[in-house]
PyMOL Python script that loads the backbone (N, CA, C, O; Angstrom):
from pymol import cmd

cmd.read_pdbstr("""\
ATOM      1  N   MET A   1       0.681  -1.093   0.078  1.00  0.00           N
ATOM      2  CA  MET A   1       0.067   0.187   0.198  1.00  0.00           C
ATOM      3  C   MET A   1       1.064   1.301   0.039  1.00  0.00           C
ATOM      4  O   MET A   1       0.730   2.241  -0.683  1.00  0.00           O
ATOM      5  N   ALA A   2       2.384   1.324   0.685  1.00  0.00           N
ATOM      6  CA  ALA A   2       3.073   2.540   0.839  1.00  0.00           C
ATOM      7  C   ALA A   2       3.355   2.845  -0.974  1.00  0.00           C
ATOM      8  O   ALA A   2       3.076   3.939  -1.467  1.00  0.00           O
ATOM      9  N   ARG A   3       3.726   2.115  -1.500  1.00  0.00           N
ATOM     10  CA  ARG A   3       4.042   2.003  -2.936  1.00  0.00           C
ATOM     11  C   ARG A   3       2.992   2.914  -3.976  1.00  0.00           C
ATOM     12  O   ARG A   3       3.298   3.788  -4.787  1.00  0.00           O
ATOM     13  N   VAL A   4       1.752   2.402  -3.650  1.00  0.00           N
ATOM     14  CA  VAL A   4       0.376   3.081  -4.201  1.00  0.00           C
ATOM     15  C   VAL A   4       0.779   4.415  -3.828  1.00  0.00           C
ATOM     16  O   VAL A   4       0.838   5.165  -4.802  1.00  0.00           O
ATOM     17  N   ALA A   5       1.144   5.071  -2.461  1.00  0.00           N
ATOM     18  CA  ALA A   5       0.884   6.473  -2.157  1.00  0.00           C
ATOM     19  C   ALA A   5       2.158   6.938  -2.547  1.00  0.00           C
ATOM     20  O   ALA A   5       2.161   8.169  -2.562  1.00  0.00           O
ATOM     21  N   ALA A   6       3.533   6.313  -2.955  1.00  0.00           N
ATOM     22  CA  ALA A   6       4.422   6.685  -3.615  1.00  0.00           C
ATOM     23  C   ALA A   6       4.195   7.549  -4.744  1.00  0.00           C
ATOM     24  O   ALA A   6       4.292   8.736  -5.055  1.00  0.00           O
ATOM     25  N   VAL A   7       3.747   6.102  -5.364  1.00  0.00           N
ATOM     26  CA  VAL A   7       3.305   6.650  -7.018  1.00  0.00           C
ATOM     27  C   VAL A   7       2.467   8.109  -6.726  1.00  0.00           C
ATOM     28  O   VAL A   7       2.976   9.180  -7.055  1.00  0.00           O
ATOM     29  N   GLY A   8       1.416   8.051  -6.214  1.00  0.00           N
ATOM     30  CA  GLY A   8       0.929   9.220  -6.399  1.00  0.00           C
ATOM     31  C   GLY A   8       1.302  10.646  -5.783  1.00  0.00           C
ATOM     32  O   GLY A   8       0.793  11.732  -6.060  1.00  0.00           O
ATOM     33  N   ALA A   9       2.314  10.362  -4.881  1.00  0.00           N
ATOM     34  CA  ALA A   9       3.208  11.719  -4.692  1.00  0.00           C
ATOM     35  C   ALA A   9       4.513  12.052  -5.907  1.00  0.00           C
ATOM     36  O   ALA A   9       4.977  13.102  -6.353  1.00  0.00           O
ATOM     37  N   ASP A  10       4.820  10.535  -6.168  1.00  0.00           N
ATOM     38  CA  ASP A  10       5.717  10.825  -7.630  1.00  0.00           C
ATOM     39  C   ASP A  10       4.991  11.809  -8.467  1.00  0.00           C
ATOM     40  O   ASP A  10       5.433  12.921  -8.758  1.00  0.00           O
ATOM     41  N   ARG A  11       4.024  11.400  -8.776  1.00  0.00           N
ATOM     42  CA  ARG A  11       2.962  11.944 -10.063  1.00  0.00           C
ATOM     43  C   ARG A  11       2.481  13.440  -9.914  1.00  0.00           C
ATOM     44  O   ARG A  11       2.344  14.268 -10.814  1.00  0.00           O
ATOM     45  N   ARG A  12       2.273  13.577  -8.650  1.00  0.00           N
ATOM     46  CA  ARG A  12       2.270  14.790  -8.444  1.00  0.00           C
ATOM     47  C   ARG A  12       3.250  16.038  -8.217  1.00  0.00           C
ATOM     48  O   ARG A  12       3.025  17.245  -8.298  1.00  0.00           O
ATOM     49  N   THR A  13       4.252  15.424  -7.950  1.00  0.00           N
ATOM     50  CA  THR A  13       5.832  16.266  -7.794  1.00  0.00           C
ATOM     51  C   THR A  13       6.156  16.678  -9.055  1.00  0.00           C
ATOM     52  O   THR A  13       6.568  17.803  -9.338  1.00  0.00           O
ATOM     53  N   ALA A  14       5.899  15.415 -10.120  1.00  0.00           N
ATOM     54  CA  ALA A  14       6.084  15.560 -11.598  1.00  0.00           C
ATOM     55  C   ALA A  14       5.398  16.666 -12.077  1.00  0.00           C
ATOM     56  O   ALA A  14       5.906  17.585 -12.719  1.00  0.00           O
ATOM     57  N   ARG A  15       4.049  16.542 -11.702  1.00  0.00           N
ATOM     58  CA  ARG A  15       2.899  17.886 -12.466  1.00  0.00           C
ATOM     59  C   ARG A  15       3.396  19.201 -11.691  1.00  0.00           C
ATOM     60  O   ARG A  15       3.786  20.156 -12.362  1.00  0.00           O
ATOM     61  N   MET A  16       3.391  19.252 -10.615  1.00  0.00           N
ATOM     62  CA  MET A  16       4.118  20.373  -9.885  1.00  0.00           C
ATOM     63  C   MET A  16       5.244  21.296 -10.633  1.00  0.00           C
ATOM     64  O   MET A  16       5.183  22.488 -10.937  1.00  0.00           O
ATOM     65  N   MET A  17       6.472  20.177 -10.858  1.00  0.00           N
ATOM     66  CA  MET A  17       7.531  20.560 -11.493  1.00  0.00           C
ATOM     67  C   MET A  17       7.219  21.005 -13.192  1.00  0.00           C
ATOM     68  O   MET A  17       7.924  21.837 -13.763  1.00  0.00           O
ATOM     69  N   ALA A  18       6.141  20.357 -13.820  1.00  0.00           N
ATOM     70  CA  ALA A  18       6.004  20.818 -15.370  1.00  0.00           C
ATOM     71  C   ALA A  18       5.545  22.138 -15.171  1.00  0.00           C
ATOM     72  O   ALA A  18       5.983  23.179 -15.660  1.00  0.00           O
ATOM     73  N   LEU A  19       4.159  21.878 -14.016  1.00  0.00           N
ATOM     74  CA  LEU A  19       3.411  23.411 -14.170  1.00  0.00           C
ATOM     75  C   LEU A  19       4.508  24.621 -13.833  1.00  0.00           C
ATOM     76  O   LEU A  19       4.364  25.705 -14.398  1.00  0.00           O
ATOM     77  N   GLY A  20       5.729  24.387 -12.795  1.00  0.00           N
ATOM     78  CA  GLY A  20       6.465  25.434 -12.902  1.00  0.00           C
ATOM     79  C   GLY A  20       6.928  25.779 -13.629  1.00  0.00           C
ATOM     80  O   GLY A  20       7.057  26.987 -13.826  1.00  0.00           O
ATOM     81  N   ALA A  21       7.371  24.922 -14.328  1.00  0.00           N
ATOM     82  CA  ALA A  21       8.047  25.013 -15.794  1.00  0.00           C
ATOM     83  C   ALA A  21       7.465  25.933 -16.706  1.00  0.00           C
ATOM     84  O   ALA A  21       8.082  26.892 -17.169  1.00  0.00           O
ATOM     85  N   ILE A  22       5.852  25.554 -17.065  1.00  0.00           N
ATOM     86  CA  ILE A  22       5.120  26.214 -17.865  1.00  0.00           C
ATOM     87  C   ILE A  22       5.264  27.371 -17.332  1.00  0.00           C
ATOM     88  O   ILE A  22       5.988  28.167 -17.929  1.00  0.00           O
ATOM     89  N   THR A  23       4.643  27.771 -16.113  1.00  0.00           N
ATOM     90  CA  THR A  23       4.567  29.315 -15.672  1.00  0.00           C
ATOM     91  C   THR A  23       5.986  29.874 -15.839  1.00  0.00           C
ATOM     92  O   THR A  23       6.052  30.992 -16.351  1.00  0.00           O
ATOM     93  N   LEU A  24       7.073  29.303 -15.506  1.00  0.00           N
ATOM     94  CA  LEU A  24       8.626  30.269 -15.539  1.00  0.00           C
ATOM     95  C   LEU A  24       8.353  30.788 -17.295  1.00  0.00           C
ATOM     96  O   LEU A  24       8.325  31.975 -17.619  1.00  0.00           O
ATOM     97  N   LEU A  25       8.166  29.618 -18.294  1.00  0.00           N
ATOM     98  CA  LEU A  25       8.147  29.824 -19.342  1.00  0.00           C
ATOM     99  C   LEU A  25       7.309  31.076 -19.870  1.00  0.00           C
ATOM    100  O   LEU A  25       7.745  31.964 -20.603  1.00  0.00           O
ATOM    101  N   LEU A  26       5.765  30.947 -19.248  1.00  0.00           N
ATOM    102  CA  LEU A  26       4.958  31.852 -19.762  1.00  0.00           C
ATOM    103  C   LEU A  26       5.740  33.506 -19.328  1.00  0.00           C
ATOM    104  O   LEU A  26       5.984  34.314 -20.224  1.00  0.00           O
ATOM    105  N   TYR A  27       6.021  33.773 -18.019  1.00  0.00           N
ATOM    106  CA  TYR A  27       6.761  34.803 -17.649  1.00  0.00           C
ATOM    107  C   TYR A  27       7.743  35.397 -18.601  1.00  0.00           C
ATOM    108  O   TYR A  27       7.803  36.569 -18.974  1.00  0.00           O
ATOM    109  N   ALA A  28       8.845  33.940 -19.078  1.00  0.00           N
ATOM    110  CA  ALA A  28       9.599  34.574 -19.554  1.00  0.00           C
ATOM    111  C   ALA A  28       9.528  35.524 -20.873  1.00  0.00           C
ATOM    112  O   ALA A  28      10.198  36.458 -21.312  1.00  0.00           O
ATOM    113  N   GLY A  29       8.060  34.611 -21.388  1.00  0.00           N
ATOM    114  CA  GLY A  29       8.019  34.799 -22.935  1.00  0.00           C
ATOM    115  C   GLY A  29       7.219  36.261 -22.639  1.00  0.00           C
ATOM    116  O   GLY A  29       7.577  37.103 -23.463  1.00  0.00           O
ATOM    117  N   LEU A  30       6.360  36.703 -21.801  1.00  0.00           N
ATOM    118  CA  LEU A  30       5.727  37.602 -21.325  1.00  0.00           C
ATOM    119  C   LEU A  30       6.821  39.252 -21.585  1.00  0.00           C
ATOM    120  O   LEU A  30       6.627  40.246 -22.284  1.00  0.00           O
ATOM    121  N   PHE A  31       8.147  38.793 -20.474  1.00  0.00           N
ATOM    122  CA  PHE A  31       9.089  39.752 -20.890  1.00  0.00           C
ATOM    123  C   PHE A  31       9.733  39.793 -22.057  1.00  0.00           C
ATOM    124  O   PHE A  31       9.949  40.882 -22.589  1.00  0.00           O
ATOM    125  N   LEU A  32      10.048  38.872 -22.507  1.00  0.00           N
ATOM    126  CA  LEU A  32      10.673  39.002 -23.962  1.00  0.00           C
ATOM    127  C   LEU A  32       9.800  39.750 -24.996  1.00  0.00           C
ATOM    128  O   LEU A  32      10.235  40.485 -25.883  1.00  0.00           O
ATOM    129  N   MET A  33       8.368  39.424 -24.726  1.00  0.00           N
ATOM    130  CA  MET A  33       7.453  39.912 -26.094  1.00  0.00           C
ATOM    131  C   MET A  33       6.597  41.230 -25.498  1.00  0.00           C
ATOM    132  O   MET A  33       5.503  41.548 -25.963  1.00  0.00           O
ATOM    133  N   GLU A  34       7.195  41.883 -24.502  1.00  0.00           N
ATOM    134  CA  GLU A  34       6.197  43.257 -23.883  1.00  0.00           C
ATOM    135  C   GLU A  34       6.072  43.895 -24.401  1.00  0.00           C
ATOM    136  O   GLU A  34       5.019  44.508 -24.226  1.00  0.00           O
ATOM    137  N   ASP A  35       7.144  44.446 -25.698  1.00  0.00           N
ATOM    138  CA  ASP A  35       6.731  45.214 -26.854  1.00  0.00           C
ATOM    139  C   ASP A  35       5.567  45.168 -27.305  1.00  0.00           C
ATOM    140  O   ASP A  35       4.600  45.930 -27.297  1.00  0.00           O
ATOM    141  N   LEU A  36       5.851  43.881 -27.815  1.00  0.00           N
ATOM    142  CA  LEU A  36       4.474  43.207 -28.784  1.00  0.00           C
ATOM    143  C   LEU A  36       3.341  43.381 -28.432  1.00  0.00           C
ATOM    144  O   LEU A  36       2.477  43.860 -29.167  1.00  0.00           O
ATOM    145  N   VAL A  37       3.121  42.943 -26.992  1.00  0.00           N
ATOM    146  CA  VAL A  37       1.951  42.718 -26.304  1.00  0.00           C
ATOM    147  C   VAL A  37       1.340  44.085 -26.196  1.00  0.00           C
ATOM    148  O   VAL A  37       0.199  44.329 -26.589  1.00  0.00           O
ATOM    149  N   LEU A  38       2.283  45.120 -25.554  1.00  0.00           N
ATOM    150  CA  LEU A  38       1.887  46.654 -25.556  1.00  0.00           C
ATOM    151  C   LEU A  38       1.313  47.048 -26.834  1.00  0.00           C
ATOM    152  O   LEU A  38       0.348  47.806 -26.735  1.00  0.00           O
ATOM    153  N   ARG A  39       1.716  46.675 -28.169  1.00  0.00           N
ATOM    154  CA  ARG A  39       1.742  47.542 -29.224  1.00  0.00           C
ATOM    155  C   ARG A  39       0.134  47.205 -29.127  1.00  0.00           C
ATOM    156  O   ARG A  39      -0.784  47.986 -28.877  1.00  0.00           O
ATOM    157  N   LEU A  40       0.078  45.557 -29.451  1.00  0.00           N
ATOM    158  CA  LEU A  40      -1.364  45.369 -29.746  1.00  0.00           C
ATOM    159  C   LEU A  40      -2.408  45.520 -29.055  1.00  0.00           C
ATOM    160  O   LEU A  40      -3.570  45.559 -29.461  1.00  0.00           O
ATOM    161  N   SER A  41      -1.968  45.620 -27.852  1.00  0.00           N
ATOM    162  CA  SER A  41      -3.262  45.947 -26.910  1.00  0.00           C
ATOM    163  C   SER A  41      -3.628  47.134 -27.246  1.00  0.00           C
ATOM    164  O   SER A  41      -4.824  47.285 -27.493  1.00  0.00           O
ATOM    165  N   ALA A  42      -2.623  48.425 -27.362  1.00  0.00           N
ATOM    166  CA  ALA A  42      -2.886  49.491 -27.899  1.00  0.00           C
ATOM    167  C   ALA A  42      -3.828  50.093 -28.804  1.00  0.00           C
ATOM    168  O   ALA A  42      -4.362  51.200 -28.735  1.00  0.00           O
ATOM    169  N   LEU A  43      -3.977  48.932 -29.902  1.00  0.00           N
ATOM    170  CA  LEU A  43      -4.342  49.212 -31.061  1.00  0.00           C
ATOM    171  C   LEU A  43      -6.342  48.890 -30.681  1.00  0.00           C
ATOM    172  O   LEU A  43      -7.046  48.700 -31.673  1.00  0.00           O
ATOM    173  N   GLY A  44      -6.798  48.875 -29.738  1.00  0.00           N
ATOM    174  CA  GLY A  44      -8.056  48.903 -29.352  1.00  0.00           C
ATOM    175  C   GLY A  44      -9.183  47.952 -29.705  1.00  0.00           C
ATOM    176  O   GLY A  44      -8.751  46.939 -30.254  1.00  0.00           O
ATOM    177  N   GLY A  45     -10.190  47.971 -29.589  1.00  0.00           N
ATOM    178  CA  GLY A  45     -11.183  46.832 -29.905  1.00  0.00           C
ATOM    179  C   GLY A  45     -10.781  45.813 -29.315  1.00  0.00           C
ATOM    180  O   GLY A  45     -10.243  45.866 -28.208  1.00  0.00           O
ATOM    181  N   TRP A  46     -11.006  44.611 -30.042  1.00  0.00           N
ATOM    182  CA  TRP A  46     -10.970  43.293 -29.628  1.00  0.00           C
ATOM    183  C   TRP A  46      -9.080  42.952 -29.285  1.00  0.00           C
ATOM    184  O   TRP A  46      -8.650  41.884 -28.850  1.00  0.00           O
ATOM    185  N   TYR A  47      -8.522  43.760 -29.513  1.00  0.00           N
ATOM    186  CA  TYR A  47      -6.607  43.592 -29.366  1.00  0.00           C
ATOM    187  C   TYR A  47      -7.043  44.095 -28.014  1.00  0.00           C
ATOM    188  O   TYR A  47      -6.322  43.683 -27.105  1.00  0.00           O
ATOM    189  N   GLY A  48      -7.990  44.842 -27.661  1.00  0.00           N
ATOM    190  CA  GLY A  48      -8.124  44.819 -25.858  1.00  0.00           C
ATOM    191  C   GLY A  48      -7.985  43.720 -25.034  1.00  0.00           C
ATOM    192  O   GLY A  48      -7.456  43.638 -23.925  1.00  0.00           O
ATOM    193  N   LEU A  49      -8.679  42.654 -25.905  1.00  0.00           N
ATOM    194  CA  LEU A  49      -8.649  41.423 -24.946  1.00  0.00           C
ATOM    195  C   LEU A  49      -7.612  40.413 -24.760  1.00  0.00           C
ATOM    196  O   LEU A  49      -7.683  39.293 -24.254  1.00  0.00           O
ATOM    197  N   ILE A  50      -6.365  41.221 -25.417  1.00  0.00           N
ATOM    198  CA  ILE A  50      -5.231  40.204 -25.264  1.00  0.00           C
ATOM    199  C   ILE A  50      -4.627  40.493 -23.920  1.00  0.00           C
ATOM    200  O   ILE A  50      -4.213  39.461 -23.393  1.00  0.00           O
ATOM    201  N   PRO A  51      -4.481  41.384 -23.330  1.00  0.00           N
ATOM    202  CA  PRO A  51      -4.243  41.663 -21.764  1.00  0.00           C
ATOM    203  C   PRO A  51      -5.043  40.663 -20.748  1.00  0.00           C
ATOM    204  O   PRO A  51      -4.512  40.238 -19.722  1.00  0.00           O
ATOM    205  N   VAL A  52      -6.304  40.350 -21.120  1.00  0.00           N
ATOM    206  CA  VAL A  52      -7.190  39.581 -20.318  1.00  0.00           C
ATOM    207  C   VAL A  52      -6.874  38.018 -20.588  1.00  0.00           C
ATOM    208  O   VAL A  52      -6.762  37.215 -19.662  1.00  0.00           O
ATOM    209  N   ALA A  53      -6.758  37.707 -21.804  1.00  0.00           N
ATOM    210  CA  ALA A  53      -6.474  36.629 -22.177  1.00  0.00           C
ATOM    211  C   ALA A  53      -5.013  36.165 -21.380  1.00  0.00           C
ATOM    212  O   ALA A  53      -5.031  35.240 -20.568  1.00  0.00           O
ATOM    213  N   ILE A  54      -4.042  36.742 -21.633  1.00  0.00           N
ATOM    214  CA  ILE A  54      -2.547  36.362 -20.930  1.00  0.00           C
ATOM    215  C   ILE A  54      -2.902  36.473 -19.551  1.00  0.00           C
ATOM    216  O   ILE A  54      -2.612  35.499 -18.855  1.00  0.00           O
ATOM    217  N   ALA A  55      -3.518  37.533 -18.949  1.00  0.00           N
ATOM    218  CA  ALA A  55      -3.930  37.283 -17.491  1.00  0.00           C
ATOM    219  C   ALA A  55      -4.664  35.897 -16.826  1.00  0.00           C
ATOM    220  O   ALA A  55      -4.326  35.366 -15.768  1.00  0.00           O
ATOM    221  N   PHE A  56      -6.052  35.340 -17.975  1.00  0.00           N
ATOM    222  CA  PHE A  56      -6.786  34.370 -17.631  1.00  0.00           C
ATOM    223  C   PHE A  56      -5.725  32.957 -17.426  1.00  0.00           C
ATOM    224  O   PHE A  56      -5.778  32.127 -16.519  1.00  0.00           O
ATOM    225  N   ILE A  57      -4.660  33.017 -18.730  1.00  0.00           N
ATOM    226  CA  ILE A  57      -3.569  31.726 -19.071  1.00  0.00           C
ATOM    227  C   ILE A  57      -2.832  31.835 -17.760  1.00  0.00           C
ATOM    228  O   ILE A  57      -2.781  30.786 -17.117  1.00  0.00           O
ATOM    229  N   PHE A  58      -2.121  33.133 -17.119  1.00  0.00           N
ATOM    230  CA  PHE A  58      -1.436  32.951 -16.198  1.00  0.00           C
ATOM    231  C   PHE A  58      -2.116  32.472 -14.696  1.00  0.00           C
ATOM    232  O   PHE A  58      -1.503  31.969 -13.755  1.00  0.00           O
ATOM    233  N   SER A  59      -3.713  32.817 -14.782  1.00  0.00           N
ATOM    234  CA  SER A  59      -3.922  32.613 -13.446  1.00  0.00           C
ATOM    235  C   SER A  59      -4.251  31.357 -13.353  1.00  0.00           C
ATOM    236  O   SER A  59      -4.160  30.746 -12.288  1.00  0.00           O
ATOM    237  N   LEU A  60      -4.792  30.673 -14.767  1.00  0.00           N
ATOM    238  CA  LEU A  60      -4.674  28.989 -14.617  1.00  0.00           C
ATOM    239  C   LEU A  60      -3.695  28.357 -14.221  1.00  0.00           C
ATOM    240  O   LEU A  60      -3.824  27.419 -13.434  1.00  0.00           O
ATOM    241  N   SER A  61      -2.494  28.761 -14.702  1.00  0.00           N
ATOM    242  CA  SER A  61      -0.976  28.080 -14.690  1.00  0.00           C
ATOM    243  C   SER A  61      -0.759  28.234 -13.660  1.00  0.00           C
ATOM    244  O   SER A  61      -0.770  27.207 -12.981  1.00  0.00           O
ATOM    245  N   HIS A  62      -0.442  29.545 -12.940  1.00  0.00           N
ATOM    246  CA  HIS A  62      -0.015  29.659 -11.941  1.00  0.00           C
ATOM    247  C   HIS A  62      -0.353  29.161 -10.295  1.00  0.00           C
ATOM    248  O   HIS A  62       0.401  28.955  -9.344  1.00  0.00           O
ATOM    249  N   GLY A  63      -2.240  29.052 -10.484  1.00  0.00           N
ATOM    250  CA  GLY A  63      -2.743  29.039  -9.678  1.00  0.00           C
ATOM    251  C   GLY A  63      -2.769  27.267  -9.604  1.00  0.00           C
ATOM    252  O   GLY A  63      -2.871  26.752  -8.490  1.00  0.00           O
ATOM    253  N   THR A  64      -2.703  26.665 -10.448  1.00  0.00           N
ATOM    254  CA  THR A  64      -2.835  25.142 -10.694  1.00  0.00           C
ATOM    255  C   THR A  64      -1.490  24.551  -9.990  1.00  0.00           C
ATOM    256  O   THR A  64      -1.578  23.553  -9.275  1.00  0.00           O
ATOM    257  N   PHE A  65      -0.200  25.223 -10.222  1.00  0.00           N
ATOM    258  CA  PHE A  65       1.150  25.156  -9.618  1.00  0.00           C
ATOM    259  C   PHE A  65       1.358  25.274  -8.373  1.00  0.00           C
ATOM    260  O   PHE A  65       2.261  24.673  -7.792  1.00  0.00           O
ATOM    261  N   THR A  66       0.504  26.103  -7.789  1.00  0.00           N
ATOM    262  CA  THR A  66       0.472  26.845  -6.330  1.00  0.00           C
ATOM    263  C   THR A  66      -0.418  25.572  -5.648  1.00  0.00           C
ATOM    264  O   THR A  66      -0.055  25.023  -4.608  1.00  0.00           O
ATOM    265  N   GLY A  67      -1.317  25.290  -6.197  1.00  0.00           N
ATOM    266  CA  GLY A  67      -2.272  24.000  -5.741  1.00  0.00           C
ATOM    267  C   GLY A  67      -1.156  22.503  -5.334  1.00  0.00           C
ATOM    268  O   GLY A  67      -1.121  21.999  -4.212  1.00  0.00           O
ATOM    269  N   TYR A  68      -0.405  22.055  -6.423  1.00  0.00           N
ATOM    270  CA  TYR A  68       0.266  21.234  -6.115  1.00  0.00           C
ATOM    271  C   TYR A  68       1.495  21.441  -5.559  1.00  0.00           C
ATOM    272  O   TYR A  68       2.250  20.548  -5.176  1.00  0.00           O
ATOM    273  N   PHE A  69       1.706  22.654  -5.514  1.00  0.00           N
ATOM    274  CA  PHE A  69       2.871  23.055  -4.283  1.00  0.00           C
ATOM    275  C   PHE A  69       2.693  22.693  -3.134  1.00  0.00           C
ATOM    276  O   PHE A  69       3.398  21.980  -2.420  1.00  0.00           O
ATOM    277  N   TRP A  70       1.361  23.378  -2.861  1.00  0.00           N
ATOM    278  CA  TRP A  70       0.769  23.277  -1.188  1.00  0.00           C
ATOM    279  C   TRP A  70       0.641  21.480  -0.676  1.00  0.00           C
ATOM    280  O   TRP A  70       0.920  20.933   0.390  1.00  0.00           O
ATOM    281  N   ASP A  71       0.047  20.897  -2.086  1.00  0.00           N
ATOM    282  CA  ASP A  71       0.002  19.664  -2.007  1.00  0.00           C
ATOM    283  C   ASP A  71       0.885  18.672  -1.847  1.00  0.00           C
ATOM    284  O   ASP A  71       0.712  17.609  -1.250  1.00  0.00           O
ATOM    285  N   VAL A  72       2.061  19.151  -2.532  1.00  0.00           N
ATOM    286  CA  VAL A  72       3.302  18.087  -2.420  1.00  0.00           C
ATOM    287  C   VAL A  72       4.104  18.627  -1.190  1.00  0.00           C
ATOM    288  O   VAL A  72       5.053  17.905  -0.886  1.00  0.00           O
ATOM    289  N   LEU A  73       3.965  19.495  -0.588  1.00  0.00           N
ATOM    290  CA  LEU A  73       4.495  19.937   1.085  1.00  0.00           C
ATOM    291  C   LEU A  73       3.561  19.744   2.097  1.00  0.00           C
ATOM    292  O   LEU A  73       3.683  20.234   3.219  1.00  0.00           O
ATOM    293  N   GLY A  74       2.778  19.155   1.793  1.00  0.00           N
ATOM    294  CA  GLY A  74       1.091  18.198   2.834  1.00  0.00           C
ATOM    295  C   GLY A  74       0.428  19.378   3.363  1.00  0.00           C
ATOM    296  O   GLY A  74      -0.246  19.191   4.377  1.00  0.00           O
ATOM    297  N   VAL A  75       0.478  20.539   2.893  1.00  0.00           N
ATOM    298  CA  VAL A  75      -0.694  21.529   3.647  1.00  0.00           C
ATOM    299  C   VAL A  75      -1.925  21.372   2.899  1.00  0.00           C
ATOM    300  O   VAL A  75      -2.164  21.452   1.694  1.00  0.00           O
ATOM    301  N   LYS A  76      -2.823  21.069   4.154  1.00  0.00           N
ATOM    302  CA  LYS A  76      -4.244  21.064   3.600  1.00  0.00           C
ATOM    303  C   LYS A  76      -5.020  22.152   4.302  1.00  0.00           C
ATOM    304  O   LYS A  76      -4.721  22.482   5.449  1.00  0.00           O
ATOM    305  N   ALA A  77      -5.997  22.708   3.648  1.00  0.00           N
ATOM    306  CA  ALA A  77      -6.925  23.670   4.321  1.00  0.00           C
ATOM    307  C   ALA A  77      -7.759  22.788   5.616  1.00  0.00           C
ATOM    308  O   ALA A  77      -8.224  21.689   5.311  1.00  0.00           O
ATOM    309  N   ARG A  78      -7.893  23.174   6.714  1.00  0.00           N
ATOM    310  CA  ARG A  78      -9.112  22.915   7.714  1.00  0.00           C
ATOM    311  C   ARG A  78     -10.415  23.118   7.213  1.00  0.00           C
ATOM    312  O   ARG A  78     -10.866  23.960   6.436  1.00  0.00           O
ATOM    313  N   LYS A  79     -11.127  21.800   8.056  1.00  0.00           N
ATOM    314  CA  LYS A  79     -12.248  21.623   7.324  1.00  0.00           C
ATOM    315  C   LYS A  79     -13.421  22.204   8.165  1.00  0.00           C
ATOM    316  O   LYS A  79     -14.571  22.171   7.726  1.00  0.00           O
TER     317      LYS A  79
END
""", "prot")
cmd.dss("prot")
cmd.show_as("cartoon", "prot")
cmd.util.cbc("prot")
cmd.orient("prot")
C-alpha cells in the first residue's frame, strides 16, 4: 500500500514541476515580448482582450502550480 502512495506523490511532484516550468516559460515569454503585447493591446477594439487572455492563462497556470506545490508539501486546508 505504501508503494501506491509513493506513486501518487511522484505523480504530483512531476505535475508540480511541469506546471512550474510552464509558468516560468510564460513569464519569460511575456517579458521578452512585452513591446509586442503593449503595441497590440494599444490598438483597441478586440485587441484589448489580449491582456485579459494573458492574465487568464497566467492565473490558470500559476494557480494550478500553487495548488500542487502546497499539496506536495502536505499543507491542507482546515475543514
